[in-house]
N, CA, C and O atoms as a GROMACS GRO file, in nm:
protein
  636
    1MET      N    1   0.083  -0.118   0.032
    1MET     CA    2  -0.004   0.010   0.000
    1MET      C    3   0.086   0.116   0.033
    1MET      O    4   0.182   0.117   0.110
    2ILE      N    5   0.022   0.229  -0.058
    2ILE     CA    6   0.132   0.359  -0.092
    2ILE      C    7   0.051   0.434  -0.071
    2ILE      O    8  -0.064   0.398  -0.096
    3ARG      N    9   0.079   0.605  -0.006
    3ARG     CA   10   0.005   0.702   0.063
    3ARG      C   11   0.053   0.783  -0.041
    3ARG      O   12   0.159   0.742  -0.091
    4ILE      N   13  -0.024   0.950  -0.118
    4ILE     CA   14   0.024   1.029  -0.165
    4ILE      C   15  -0.024   1.159  -0.046
    4ILE      O   16  -0.141   1.187  -0.020
    5GLY      N   17   0.125   1.241   0.028
    5GLY     CA   18   0.068   1.346   0.035
    5GLY      C   19   0.067   1.464   0.009
    5GLY      O   20   0.175   1.497  -0.042
    6VAL      N   21  -0.008   1.553   0.020
    6VAL     CA   22   0.017   1.737  -0.012
    6VAL      C   23   0.040   1.876   0.072
    6VAL      O   24  -0.055   1.934   0.126
    7GLY      N   25   0.181   1.926   0.080
    7GLY     CA   26   0.160   1.974   0.225
    7GLY      C   27   0.194   2.186   0.124
    7GLY      O   28   0.216   2.196   0.003
    8TYR      N   29   0.188   2.298   0.209
    8TYR     CA   30   0.201   2.400   0.131
    8TYR      C   31   0.216   2.537   0.289
    8TYR      O   32   0.124   2.592   0.349
    9ASP      N   33   0.334   2.548   0.306
    9ASP     CA   34   0.332   2.659   0.404
    9ASP      C   35   0.374   2.766   0.368
    9ASP      O   36   0.473   2.791   0.300
   10SER      N   37   0.265   2.868   0.434
   10SER     CA   38   0.348   3.054   0.369
   10SER      C   39   0.371   3.109   0.522
   10SER      O   40   0.291   3.069   0.606
   11HIS      N   41   0.484   3.206   0.565
   11HIS     CA   42   0.468   3.242   0.718
   11HIS      C   43   0.526   3.387   0.604
   11HIS      O   44   0.566   3.373   0.489
   12ARG      N   45   0.516   3.500   0.669
   12ARG     CA   46   0.558   3.636   0.711
   12ARG      C   47   0.662   3.664   0.715
   12ARG      O   48   0.707   3.578   0.791
   13LEU      N   49   0.778   3.754   0.675
   13LEU     CA   50   0.905   3.786   0.675
   13LEU      C   51   0.885   3.882   0.762
   13LEU      O   52   0.795   3.964   0.742
   14VAL      N   53   0.968   3.889   0.875
   14VAL     CA   54   0.967   3.968   0.986
   14VAL      C   55   1.139   4.055   1.042
   14VAL      O   56   1.246   3.996   1.029
   15GLN      N   57   1.127   4.175   1.092
   15GLN     CA   58   1.259   4.184   1.138
   15GLN      C   59   1.241   4.130   1.259
   15GLN      O   60   1.130   4.106   1.308
   16GLY      N   61   1.389   4.100   1.331
   16GLY     CA   62   1.418   4.101   1.469
   16GLY      C   63   1.387   3.917   1.519
   16GLY      O   64   1.389   3.885   1.638
   17ARG      N   65   1.353   3.787   1.378
   17ARG     CA   66   1.372   3.699   1.411
   17ARG      C   67   1.485   3.633   1.302
   17ARG      O   68   1.519   3.698   1.204
   18GLN      N   69   1.544   3.482   1.332
   18GLN     CA   70   1.612   3.458   1.242
   18GLN      C   71   1.559   3.351   1.158
   18GLN      O   72   1.480   3.266   1.200
   19LEU      N   73   1.623   3.360   0.990
   19LEU     CA   74   1.533   3.225   0.918
   19LEU      C   75   1.619   3.119   0.948
   19LEU      O   76   1.740   3.099   0.961
   20VAL      N   77   1.480   3.041   0.957
   20VAL     CA   78   1.508   2.847   0.948
   20VAL      C   79   1.415   2.842   0.847
   20VAL      O   80   1.303   2.888   0.825
   21LEU      N   81   1.509   2.758   0.782
   21LEU     CA   82   1.404   2.670   0.623
   21LEU      C   83   1.481   2.542   0.606
   21LEU      O   84   1.599   2.553   0.571
   22GLY      N   85   1.434   2.430   0.625
   22GLY     CA   86   1.486   2.260   0.620
   22GLY      C   87   1.578   2.270   0.761
   22GLY      O   88   1.699   2.266   0.736
   23GLY      N   89   1.553   2.280   0.876
   23GLY     CA   90   1.614   2.260   0.964
   23GLY      C   91   1.753   2.331   0.987
   23GLY      O   92   1.852   2.265   1.019
   24ILE      N   93   1.758   2.476   0.967
   24ILE     CA   94   1.870   2.547   0.991
   24ILE      C   95   1.854   2.603   0.930
   24ILE      O   96   1.791   2.593   0.824
   25VAL      N   97   1.964   2.771   1.027
   25VAL     CA   98   1.918   2.881   1.001
   25VAL      C   99   2.019   2.951   0.940
   25VAL      O  100   2.139   2.944   0.964
   26ILE      N  101   1.957   3.026   0.850
   26ILE     CA  102   2.034   3.125   0.734
   26ILE      C  103   2.066   3.217   0.728
   26ILE      O  104   1.974   3.294   0.700
   27PRO      N  105   2.188   3.278   0.746
   27PRO     CA  106   2.143   3.407   0.746
   27PRO      C  107   2.105   3.536   0.613
   27PRO      O  108   2.130   3.552   0.493
   28PHE      N  109   2.020   3.614   0.737
   28PHE     CA  110   1.955   3.750   0.626
   28PHE      C  111   1.943   3.773   0.720
   28PHE      O  112   1.984   3.730   0.828
   29GLU      N  113   1.836   3.904   0.665
   29GLU     CA  114   1.795   4.036   0.800
   29GLU      C  115   1.688   4.057   0.830
   29GLU      O  116   1.637   4.154   0.886
   30LYS      N  117   1.633   3.928   0.780
   30LYS     CA  118   1.498   3.893   0.811
   30LYS      C  119   1.478   3.716   0.852
   30LYS      O  120   1.546   3.617   0.827
   31GLY      N  121   1.312   3.741   0.949
   31GLY     CA  122   1.291   3.580   0.974
   31GLY      C  123   1.162   3.566   0.930
   31GLY      O  124   1.099   3.655   0.872
   32LEU      N  125   1.115   3.441   0.960
   32LEU     CA  126   1.001   3.420   0.948
   32LEU      C  127   0.882   3.441   1.055
   32LEU      O  128   0.922   3.380   1.154
   33LEU      N  129   0.774   3.488   1.081
   33LEU     CA  130   0.679   3.496   1.166
   33LEU      C  131   0.615   3.360   1.157
   33LEU      O  132   0.606   3.304   1.048
   34GLY      N  133   0.561   3.294   1.289
   34GLY     CA  134   0.523   3.204   1.337
   34GLY      C  135   0.542   3.108   1.465
   34GLY      O  136   0.645   3.087   1.529
   35HIS      N  137   0.417   3.057   1.483
   35HIS     CA  138   0.444   2.993   1.663
   35HIS      C  139   0.545   2.955   1.713
   35HIS      O  140   0.595   2.981   1.823
   36SER      N  141   0.598   2.846   1.575
   36SER     CA  142   0.671   2.792   1.588
   36SER      C  143   0.814   2.882   1.542
   36SER      O  144   0.836   3.003   1.550
   37ASP      N  145   0.892   2.780   1.496
   37ASP     CA  146   1.046   2.866   1.449
   37ASP      C  147   1.026   2.956   1.305
   37ASP      O  148   1.095   3.036   1.244
   38GLY      N  149   0.852   2.877   1.282
   38GLY     CA  150   0.831   2.945   1.129
   38GLY      C  151   0.862   2.862   1.027
   38GLY      O  152   0.792   2.887   0.928
   39ASP      N  153   0.944   2.768   1.010
   39ASP     CA  154   1.028   2.649   0.907
   39ASP      C  155   0.921   2.637   0.787
   39ASP      O  156   0.850   2.536   0.792
   40VAL      N  157   0.902   2.717   0.692
   40VAL     CA  158   0.766   2.684   0.580
   40VAL      C  159   0.830   2.487   0.567
   40VAL      O  160   0.775   2.378   0.581
   41LEU      N  161   0.906   2.512   0.549
   41LEU     CA  162   1.007   2.426   0.428
   41LEU      C  163   0.922   2.279   0.493
   41LEU      O  164   0.830   2.216   0.440
   42CYS      N  165   1.001   2.250   0.642
   42CYS     CA  166   0.964   2.165   0.767
   42CYS      C  167   0.805   2.106   0.821
   42CYS      O  168   0.770   1.993   0.852
   43HIS      N  169   0.710   2.267   0.815
   43HIS     CA  170   0.596   2.294   0.760
   43HIS      C  171   0.502   2.210   0.651
   43HIS      O  172   0.390   2.159   0.655
   44ALA      N  173   0.583   2.221   0.572
   44ALA     CA  174   0.553   2.173   0.416
   44ALA      C  175   0.520   2.009   0.410
   44ALA      O  176   0.424   1.933   0.391
   45ILE      N  177   0.626   2.006   0.432
   45ILE     CA  178   0.690   1.868   0.430
   45ILE      C  179   0.589   1.780   0.530
   45ILE      O  180   0.524   1.682   0.495
   46THR      N  181   0.592   1.839   0.663
   46THR     CA  182   0.512   1.809   0.778
   46THR      C  183   0.329   1.742   0.746
   46THR      O  184   0.290   1.634   0.789
   47ASP      N  185   0.259   1.821   0.678
   47ASP     CA  186   0.152   1.850   0.602
   47ASP      C  187   0.099   1.748   0.531
   47ASP      O  188  -0.005   1.681   0.531
   48SER      N  189   0.240   1.758   0.447
   48SER     CA  190   0.191   1.648   0.319
   48SER      C  191   0.220   1.535   0.391
   48SER      O  192   0.130   1.454   0.369
   49LEU      N  193   0.296   1.493   0.461
   49LEU     CA  194   0.261   1.326   0.593
   49LEU      C  195   0.157   1.320   0.623
   49LEU      O  196   0.082   1.225   0.601
   50ILE      N  197   0.122   1.456   0.697
   50ILE     CA  198  -0.084   1.425   0.779
   50ILE      C  199  -0.069   1.393   0.687
   50ILE      O  200   0.018   1.307   0.672
   51GLY      N  201  -0.145   1.442   0.572
   51GLY     CA  202  -0.234   1.462   0.444
   51GLY      C  203  -0.205   1.238   0.352
   51GLY      O  204  -0.286   1.159   0.304
   52ALA      N  205  -0.064   1.231   0.374
   52ALA     CA  206  -0.039   1.100   0.328
   52ALA      C  207  -0.106   1.006   0.415
   52ALA      O  208  -0.136   0.895   0.370
   53LEU      N  209  -0.135   1.042   0.552
   53LEU     CA  210  -0.180   0.938   0.683
   53LEU      C  211  -0.333   0.935   0.682
   53LEU      O  212  -0.400   0.833   0.704
   54GLY      N  213  -0.393   1.082   0.649
   54GLY     CA  214  -0.522   1.054   0.586
   54GLY      C  215  -0.555   1.117   0.753
   54GLY      O  216  -0.678   1.121   0.759
   55MET      N  217  -0.493   1.169   0.893
   55MET     CA  218  -0.468   1.241   0.965
   55MET      C  219  -0.546   1.403   1.001
   55MET      O  220  -0.550   1.438   1.118
   56GLY      N  221  -0.599   1.483   0.903
   56GLY     CA  222  -0.569   1.605   0.870
   56GLY      C  223  -0.519   1.704   0.838
   56GLY      O  224  -0.536   1.735   0.720
   57ASP      N  225  -0.434   1.802   0.928
   57ASP     CA  226  -0.378   1.938   0.887
   57ASP      C  227  -0.267   1.941   0.970
   57ASP      O  228  -0.256   1.852   1.055
   58ILE      N  229  -0.192   2.018   0.962
   58ILE     CA  230  -0.047   2.063   1.090
   58ILE      C  231  -0.143   2.141   1.182
   58ILE      O  232  -0.103   2.152   1.299
   59GLY      N  233  -0.256   2.195   1.153
   59GLY     CA  234  -0.268   2.293   1.294
   59GLY      C  235  -0.384   2.192   1.353
   59GLY      O  236  -0.447   2.236   1.449
   60LYS      N  237  -0.420   2.055   1.301
   60LYS     CA  238  -0.463   2.006   1.425
   60LYS      C  239  -0.352   1.953   1.519
   60LYS      O  240  -0.354   1.976   1.640
   61HIS      N  241  -0.251   1.880   1.457
   61HIS     CA  242  -0.186   1.860   1.571
   61HIS      C  243  -0.059   1.964   1.636
   61HIS      O  244  -0.004   1.941   1.744
   62PHE      N  245  -0.036   2.055   1.565
   62PHE     CA  246   0.032   2.138   1.635
   62PHE      C  247  -0.070   2.300   1.705
   62PHE      O  248  -0.011   2.400   1.745
   63PRO      N  249  -0.146   2.294   1.704
   63PRO     CA  250  -0.213   2.472   1.735
   63PRO      C  251  -0.148   2.519   1.789
   63PRO      O  252  -0.078   2.483   1.884
   64ASP      N  253  -0.165   2.646   1.718
   64ASP     CA  254  -0.086   2.747   1.772
   64ASP      C  255  -0.152   2.839   1.937
   64ASP      O  256  -0.134   2.952   1.984
   65THR      N  257  -0.206   2.755   1.967
   65THR     CA  258  -0.270   2.776   2.080
   65THR      C  259  -0.185   2.662   2.199
   65THR      O  260  -0.168   2.632   2.317
   66ASP      N  261  -0.168   2.646   2.125
   66ASP     CA  262  -0.058   2.517   2.277
   66ASP      C  263   0.059   2.554   2.262
   66ASP      O  264   0.115   2.565   2.153
   67PRO      N  265   0.114   2.582   2.384
   67PRO     CA  266   0.247   2.644   2.447
   67PRO      C  267   0.338   2.548   2.402
   67PRO      O  268   0.431   2.596   2.336
   68ARG      N  269   0.338   2.473   2.412
   68ARG     CA  270   0.448   2.319   2.366
   68ARG      C  271   0.476   2.400   2.295
   68ARG      O  272   0.552   2.486   2.339
   69TRP      N  273   0.449   2.406   2.214
   69TRP     CA  274   0.519   2.431   1.995
   69TRP      C  275   0.573   2.566   2.027
   69TRP      O  276   0.687   2.560   1.981
   70LYS      N  277   0.552   2.727   2.098
   70LYS     CA  278   0.585   2.781   2.082
   70LYS      C  279   0.742   2.802   2.055
   70LYS      O  280   0.804   2.774   2.158
   71ASP      N  281   0.804   2.832   1.978
   71ASP     CA  282   0.877   2.856   1.918
   71ASP      C  283   1.000   2.786   1.916
   71ASP      O  284   1.115   2.829   1.923
   72ALA      N  285   0.949   2.651   1.902
   72ALA     CA  286   0.947   2.510   1.874
   72ALA      C  287   1.044   2.497   1.767
   72ALA      O  288   1.048   2.588   1.683
   73ALA      N  289   1.160   2.349   1.752
   73ALA     CA  290   1.220   2.393   1.626
   73ALA      C  291   1.086   2.302   1.558
   73ALA      O  292   1.011   2.218   1.607
   74SER      N  293   1.095   2.376   1.395
   74SER     CA  294   0.962   2.281   1.328
   74SER      C  295   1.001   2.093   1.298
   74SER      O  296   0.929   1.994   1.290
   75VAL      N  297   1.149   2.116   1.288
   75VAL     CA  298   1.245   1.973   1.199
   75VAL      C  299   1.165   1.899   1.340
   75VAL      O  300   1.111   1.793   1.307
   76GLU      N  301   1.143   1.943   1.524
   76GLU     CA  302   1.144   1.817   1.566
   76GLU      C  303   0.955   1.764   1.548
   76GLU      O  304   0.907   1.653   1.529
   77MET      N  305   0.892   1.891   1.564
   77MET     CA  306   0.724   1.912   1.490
   77MET      C  307   0.778   1.753   1.354
   77MET      O  308   0.738   1.637   1.363
   78LEU      N  309   0.841   1.791   1.282
   78LEU     CA  310   0.833   1.670   1.193
   78LEU      C  311   0.853   1.555   1.261
   78LEU      O  312   0.769   1.473   1.299
   79LYS      N  313   0.981   1.555   1.274
   79LYS     CA  314   1.009   1.383   1.355
   79LYS      C  315   0.893   1.377   1.410
   79LYS      O  316   0.830   1.292   1.346
   80HIS      N  317   0.784   1.448   1.548
   80HIS     CA  318   0.693   1.346   1.605
   80HIS      C  319   0.618   1.271   1.472
   80HIS      O  320   0.626   1.149   1.484
   81ILE      N  321   0.542   1.318   1.337
   81ILE     CA  322   0.477   1.261   1.311
   81ILE      C  323   0.554   1.147   1.163
   81ILE      O  324   0.500   1.067   1.087
   82VAL      N  325   0.662   1.183   1.176
   82VAL     CA  326   0.734   1.063   1.100
   82VAL      C  327   0.739   0.903   1.219
   82VAL      O  328   0.737   0.783   1.191
   83GLU      N  329   0.745   0.968   1.337
   83GLU     CA  330   0.730   0.837   1.446
   83GLU      C  331   0.544   0.868   1.416
   83GLU      O  332   0.567   0.947   1.325
   84VAL      N  333   0.449   0.867   1.420
   84VAL     CA  334   0.317   0.861   1.391
   84VAL      C  335   0.308   0.779   1.271
   84VAL      O  336   0.254   0.668   1.265
   85ALA      N  337   0.348   0.823   1.202
   85ALA     CA  338   0.398   0.735   1.025
   85ALA      C  339   0.395   0.594   1.046
   85ALA      O  340   0.341   0.495   0.996
   86SER      N  341   0.485   0.627   1.150
   86SER     CA  342   0.601   0.472   1.241
   86SER      C  343   0.487   0.374   1.286
   86SER      O  344   0.447   0.260   1.260
   87GLU      N  345   0.461   0.459   1.350
   87GLU     CA  346   0.355   0.322   1.400
   87GLU      C  347   0.225   0.291   1.398
   87GLU      O  348   0.148   0.236   1.476
   88ASN      N  349   0.214   0.354   1.254
   88ASN     CA  350   0.064   0.335   1.175
   88ASN      C  351   0.138   0.236   1.079
   88ASN      O  352   0.062   0.176   1.003
   89GLY      N  353   0.313   0.198   1.062
   89GLY     CA  354   0.297   0.098   0.965
   89GLY      C  355   0.387   0.164   0.837
   89GLY      O  356   0.379   0.100   0.732
   90PHE      N  357   0.451   0.256   0.834
   90PHE     CA  358   0.454   0.347   0.723
   90PHE      C  359   0.616   0.363   0.724
   90PHE      O  360   0.692   0.333   0.816
   91GLU      N  361   0.643   0.413   0.612
   91GLU     CA  362   0.764   0.469   0.640
   91GLU      C  363   0.720   0.544   0.479
   91GLU      O  364   0.627   0.531   0.401
   92MET      N  365   0.873   0.646   0.487
   92MET     CA  366   0.877   0.745   0.364
   92MET      C  367   0.978   0.706   0.242
   92MET      O  368   1.098   0.683   0.230
   93ALA      N  369   0.905   0.710   0.187
   93ALA     CA  370   0.963   0.672   0.023
   93ALA      C  371   1.015   0.755  -0.103
   93ALA      O  372   1.082   0.739  -0.204
   94TRP      N  373   0.928   0.874  -0.022
   94TRP     CA  374   0.994   1.043  -0.139
   94TRP      C  375   0.977   1.115  -0.062
   94TRP      O  376   0.948   1.072   0.050
   95ILE      N  377   0.983   1.198  -0.075
   95ILE     CA  378   1.010   1.340  -0.062
   95ILE      C  379   1.009   1.470  -0.160
   95ILE      O  380   1.125   1.503  -0.185
   96ASP      N  381   0.922   1.545  -0.216
   96ASP     CA  382   0.976   1.642  -0.335
   96ASP      C  383   0.898   1.784  -0.342
   96ASP      O  384   0.788   1.809  -0.389
   97SER      N  385   1.012   1.887  -0.267
   97SER     CA  386   0.954   1.953  -0.251
   97SER      C  387   1.034   2.121  -0.269
   97SER      O  388   1.154   2.123  -0.293
   98ILE      N  389   0.969   2.230  -0.258
   98ILE     CA  390   0.946   2.341  -0.320
   98ILE      C  391   0.977   2.471  -0.249
   98ILE      O  392   0.868   2.499  -0.199
   99VAL      N  393   1.078   2.583  -0.210
   99VAL     CA  394   1.084   2.658  -0.168
   99VAL      C  395   1.112   2.765  -0.238
   99VAL      O  396   1.214   2.778  -0.305
  100ILE      N  397   0.985   2.883  -0.224
  100ILE     CA  398   0.955   2.986  -0.270
  100ILE      C  399   1.031   3.114  -0.254
  100ILE      O  400   0.956   3.200  -0.208
  101THR      N  401   1.144   3.154  -0.274
  101THR     CA  402   1.146   3.316  -0.244
  101THR      C  403   1.246   3.360  -0.317
  101THR      O  404   1.330   3.293  -0.378
  102GLU      N  405   1.232   3.516  -0.306
  102GLU     CA  406   1.320   3.554  -0.374
  102GLU      C  407   1.430   3.588  -0.311
  102GLU      O  408   1.521   3.587  -0.394
  103ARG      N  409   1.485   3.628  -0.166
  103ARG     CA  410   1.609   3.633  -0.102
  103ARG      C  411   1.585   3.570   0.007
  103ARG      O  412   1.493   3.615   0.075
  104PRO      N  413   1.636   3.486   0.041
  104PRO     CA  414   1.812   3.473  -0.008
  104PRO      C  415   1.809   3.361  -0.119
  104PRO      O  416   1.718   3.278  -0.128
  105LYS      N  417   1.922   3.368  -0.203
  105LYS     CA  418   1.911   3.223  -0.246
  105LYS      C  419   1.973   3.107  -0.144
  105LYS      O  420   2.058   3.128  -0.057
  106LEU      N  421   1.925   3.010  -0.167
  106LEU     CA  422   1.891   2.848  -0.086
  106LEU      C  423   1.962   2.738  -0.199
  106LEU      O  424   1.977   2.618  -0.175
  107ALA      N  425   1.994   2.794  -0.306
  107ALA     CA  426   2.126   2.653  -0.331
  107ALA      C  427   2.249   2.582  -0.265
  107ALA      O  428   2.305   2.472  -0.261
  108PRO      N  429   2.259   2.730  -0.208
  108PRO     CA  430   2.437   2.671  -0.134
  108PRO      C  431   2.414   2.589   0.001
  108PRO      O  432   2.497   2.510   0.047
  109HIS      N  433   2.281   2.622   0.062
  109HIS     CA  434   2.224   2.593   0.113
  109HIS      C  435   2.122   2.423   0.154
  109HIS      O  436   2.068   2.367   0.249
  110ILE      N  437   2.144   2.406   0.020
  110ILE     CA  438   1.994   2.254   0.060
  110ILE      C  439   2.074   2.184   0.064
  110ILE      O  440   2.098   2.217   0.180
  111GLU      N  441   2.149   2.107   0.044
  111GLU     CA  442   2.264   1.966   0.172
  111GLU      C  443   2.254   2.001   0.287
  111GLU      O  444   2.256   1.907   0.366
  112SER      N  445   2.238   2.153   0.352
  112SER     CA  446   2.276   2.079   0.473
  112SER      C  447   2.150   2.113   0.547
  112SER      O  448   2.130   2.112   0.669
  113MET      N  449   2.027   2.161   0.396
  113MET     CA  450   1.888   2.172   0.510
  113MET      C  451   1.814   2.030   0.476
  113MET      O  452   1.705   2.013   0.530
  114LYS      N  453   1.890   1.880   0.354
  114LYS     CA  454   1.891   1.755   0.343
  114LYS      C  455   1.959   1.700   0.456
  114LYS      O  456   1.901   1.645   0.549
  115GLU      N  457   2.006   1.706   0.453
  115GLU     CA  458   2.083   1.682   0.644
  115GLU      C  459   2.025   1.688   0.714
  115GLU      O  460   1.972   1.580   0.739
  116ALA      N  461   1.976   1.828   0.822
  116ALA     CA  462   1.897   1.808   0.916
  116ALA      C  463   1.785   1.769   0.852
  116ALA      O  464   1.759   1.656   0.893
  117ILE      N  465   1.703   1.804   0.770
  117ILE     CA  466   1.626   1.722   0.786
  117ILE      C  467   1.547   1.589   0.800
  117ILE      O  468   1.430   1.560   0.821
  118SER      N  469   1.678   1.512   0.778
  118SER     CA  470   1.753   1.360   0.821
  118SER      C  471   1.701   1.307   0.923
  118SER      O  472   1.629   1.212   0.954
  119LYS      N  473   1.796   1.452   0.999
  119LYS     CA  474   1.722   1.368   1.101
  119LYS      C  475   1.626   1.379   1.214
  119LYS      O  476   1.626   1.361   1.336
  120ALA      N  477   1.535   1.420   1.114
  120ALA     CA  478   1.357   1.358   1.202
  120ALA      C  479   1.310   1.191   1.117
  120ALA      O  480   1.212   1.132   1.069
  121ASN      N  481   1.450   1.174   1.140
  121ASN     CA  482   1.409   1.014   1.114
  121ASN      C  483   1.374   0.964   0.932
  121ASN      O  484   1.297   0.875   0.898
  122ILE      N  485   1.464   1.058   0.834
  122ILE     CA  486   1.423   0.972   0.760
  122ILE      C  487   1.567   1.033   0.660
  122ILE      O  488   1.656   1.117   0.674
  123PRO      N  489   1.530   0.947   0.572
  123PRO     CA  490   1.677   0.897   0.534
  123PRO      C  491   1.690   1.020   0.407
  123PRO      O  492   1.594   1.024   0.330
  124GLN      N  493   1.742   1.064   0.395
  124GLN     CA  494   1.862   1.181   0.303
  124GLN      C  495   1.898   1.204   0.194
  124GLN      O  496   1.937   1.304   0.134
  125ALA      N  497   1.866   1.006   0.152
  125ALA     CA  498   1.902   0.954   0.032
  125ALA      C  499   1.706   1.030  -0.077
  125ALA      O  500   1.687   1.076  -0.189
  126VAL      N  501   1.614   0.997   0.045
  126VAL     CA  502   1.460   1.030   0.013
  126VAL      C  503   1.437   1.158   0.004
  126VAL      O  504   1.326   1.182  -0.042
  127ILE      N  505   1.517   1.272   0.036
  127ILE     CA  506   1.413   1.431  -0.003
  127ILE      C  507   1.488   1.499  -0.091
  127ILE      O  508   1.611   1.493  -0.088
  128ASN      N  509   1.433   1.558  -0.165
  128ASN     CA  510   1.488   1.652  -0.238
  128ASN      C  511   1.424   1.797  -0.227
  128ASN      O  512   1.303   1.809  -0.208
  129ILE      N  513   1.504   1.904  -0.239
  129ILE     CA  514   1.482   1.995  -0.252
  129ILE      C  515   1.520   2.070  -0.381
  129ILE      O  516   1.621   2.040  -0.445
  130LYS      N  517   1.412   2.197  -0.428
  130LYS     CA  518   1.446   2.300  -0.507
  130LYS      C  519   1.364   2.448  -0.479
  130LYS      O  520   1.243   2.471  -0.485
  131ALA      N  521   1.437   2.507  -0.458
  131ALA     CA  522   1.450   2.653  -0.500
  131ALA      C  523   1.385   2.718  -0.536
  131ALA      O  524   1.304   2.626  -0.549
  132LYS      N  525   1.343   2.783  -0.563
  132LYS     CA  526   1.225   2.876  -0.683
  132LYS      C  527   1.206   3.016  -0.642
  132LYS      O  528   1.171   3.039  -0.527
  133THR      N  529   1.230   3.137  -0.749
  133THR     CA  530   1.184   3.259  -0.715
  133THR      C  531   1.021   3.276  -0.825
  133THR      O  532   0.974   3.205  -0.914
  134ASP      N  533   0.976   3.406  -0.761
  134ASP     CA  534   0.828   3.422  -0.798
  134ASP      C  535   0.855   3.519  -0.857
  134ASP      O  536   0.769   3.606  -0.865
  135GLU      N  537   0.969   3.536  -0.912
  135GLU     CA  538   1.027   3.667  -1.029
  135GLU      C  539   0.964   3.792  -0.952
  135GLU      O  540   0.868   3.789  -1.028
  136GLY      N  541   0.944   3.863  -0.897
  136GLY     CA  542   0.888   3.995  -0.849
  136GLY      C  543   0.744   3.988  -0.840
  136GLY      O  544   0.698   4.100  -0.822
  137MET      N  545   0.660   3.901  -0.846
  137MET     CA  546   0.508   3.842  -0.876
  137MET      C  547   0.423   3.784  -0.735
  137MET      O  548   0.400   3.663  -0.722
  138GLY      N  549   0.386   3.872  -0.647
  138GLY     CA  550   0.285   3.840  -0.535
  138GLY      C  551   0.384   3.852  -0.398
  138GLY      O  552   0.501   3.889  -0.404
  139PHE      N  553   0.338   3.827  -0.319
  139PHE     CA  554   0.358   3.829  -0.192
  139PHE      C  555   0.557   3.803  -0.180
  139PHE      O  556   0.656   3.873  -0.157
  140VAL      N  557   0.530   3.670  -0.207
  140VAL     CA  558   0.685   3.618  -0.210
  140VAL      C  559   0.758   3.778  -0.328
  140VAL      O  560   0.833   3.872  -0.304
  141GLY      N  561   0.712   3.749  -0.403
  141GLY     CA  562   0.791   3.849  -0.545
  141GLY      C  563   0.833   3.967  -0.455
  141GLY      O  564   0.951   3.984  -0.424
  142ARG      N  565   0.721   4.057  -0.409
  142ARG     CA  566   0.748   4.170  -0.252
  142ARG      C  567   0.834   4.148  -0.176
  142ARG      O  568   0.880   4.240  -0.109
  143GLU      N  569   0.880   4.021  -0.163
  143GLU     CA  570   0.994   3.945  -0.062
  143GLU      C  571   0.926   3.991   0.071
  143GLU      O  572   1.001   4.028   0.162
  144GLU      N  573   0.762   3.990   0.095
  144GLU     CA  574   0.677   3.995   0.226
  144GLU      C  575   0.704   3.881   0.269
  144GLU      O  576   0.702   3.872   0.391
  145GLY      N  577   0.736   3.766   0.197
  145GLY     CA  578   0.744   3.629   0.325
  145GLY      C  579   0.802   3.487   0.179
  145GLY      O  580   0.844   3.497   0.064
  146ILE      N  581   0.777   3.392   0.254
  146ILE     CA  582   0.808   3.289   0.174
  146ILE      C  583   0.748   3.135   0.148
  146ILE      O  584   0.838   3.076   0.208
  147ALA      N  585   0.702   3.078   0.123
  147ALA     CA  586   0.637   3.010   0.072
  147ALA      C  587   0.736   2.880   0.052
  147ALA      O  588   0.858   2.887   0.040
  148ALA      N  589   0.634   2.727   0.051
  148ALA     CA  590   0.702   2.623   0.050
  148ALA      C  591   0.598   2.509   0.029
  148ALA      O  592   0.504   2.506   0.108
  149TYR      N  593   0.607   2.376  -0.110
  149TYR     CA  594   0.518   2.344  -0.129
  149TYR      C  595   0.604   2.142  -0.060
  149TYR      O  596   0.710   2.122   0.000
  150ALA      N  597   0.532   2.075  -0.092
  150ALA     CA  598   0.587   1.911  -0.042
  150ALA      C  599   0.496   1.823  -0.098
  150ALA      O  600   0.376   1.836  -0.076
  151VAL      N  601   0.569   1.677  -0.216
  151VAL     CA  602   0.502   1.595  -0.163
  151VAL      C  603   0.549   1.479  -0.138
  151VAL      O  604   0.653   1.446  -0.193
  152CYS      N  605   0.490   1.401  -0.059
  152CYS     CA  606   0.542   1.295  -0.014
  152CYS      C  607   0.500   1.177  -0.072
  152CYS      O  608   0.396   1.187  -0.138
  153LEU      N  609   0.562   1.046  -0.064
  153LEU     CA  610   0.485   0.920  -0.097
  153LEU      C  611   0.573   0.858   0.057
  153LEU      O  612   0.690   0.870   0.095
  154LEU      N  613   0.441   0.785   0.121
  154LEU     CA  614   0.448   0.677   0.202
  154LEU      C  615   0.430   0.511   0.186
  154LEU      O  616   0.325   0.471   0.136
  155ARG      N  617   0.486   0.457   0.209
  155ARG     CA  618   0.532   0.263   0.169
  155ARG      C  619   0.453   0.236   0.321
  155ARG      O  620   0.467   0.299   0.425
  156LYS      N  621   0.375   0.132   0.296
  156LYS     CA  622   0.373   0.053   0.401
  156LYS      C  623   0.534  -0.043   0.416
  156LYS      O  624   0.615  -0.070   0.327
  157ARG      N  625   0.537  -0.083   0.584
  157ARG     CA  626   0.652  -0.096   0.613
  157ARG      C  627   0.685  -0.282   0.508
  157ARG      O  628   0.607  -0.377   0.522
  158GLY      N  629   0.790  -0.287   0.432
  158GLY     CA  630   0.753  -0.421   0.376
  158GLY      C  631   0.760  -0.472   0.273
  158GLY      O  632   0.802  -0.582   0.238
  159LEU      N  633   0.689  -0.335   0.191
  159LEU     CA  634   0.669  -0.375   0.019
  159LEU      C  635   0.779  -0.298  -0.041
  159LEU      O  636   0.797  -0.301  -0.163
   0.00000   0.00000   0.00000
């Protein structure tokens, strides 16, 4: 049995926060506003996993009203959902993701992001991360925020 999930997240860029994407801090003059560390990439991957499991969405599992997740590392949230998937007999077969931002340029950080995400018990070999811009269009193009999409493929262990 295989399952596919799709995830999306976006957060506003603000002064006074560090920029965390894919579980790493990226030098930049702004960071993402969120209840947790605002890591849109980890949030999109987490949401795709939750969708593949048929268990709602990220807000159901990590509500912004829960103080336990205030300023939490989003890679830890991802790790929790990977454990839920494992408890339900699933393993990660593939993740394909896209981070959309005008700046900073992410290509130099992608391998470090994959390494950090793998600490959530996801094999690094099944993680793909792409970086894109919106060519000056929309909230991302105006550098007001960053967005991410992810698709994951889960399979029952043993298949």
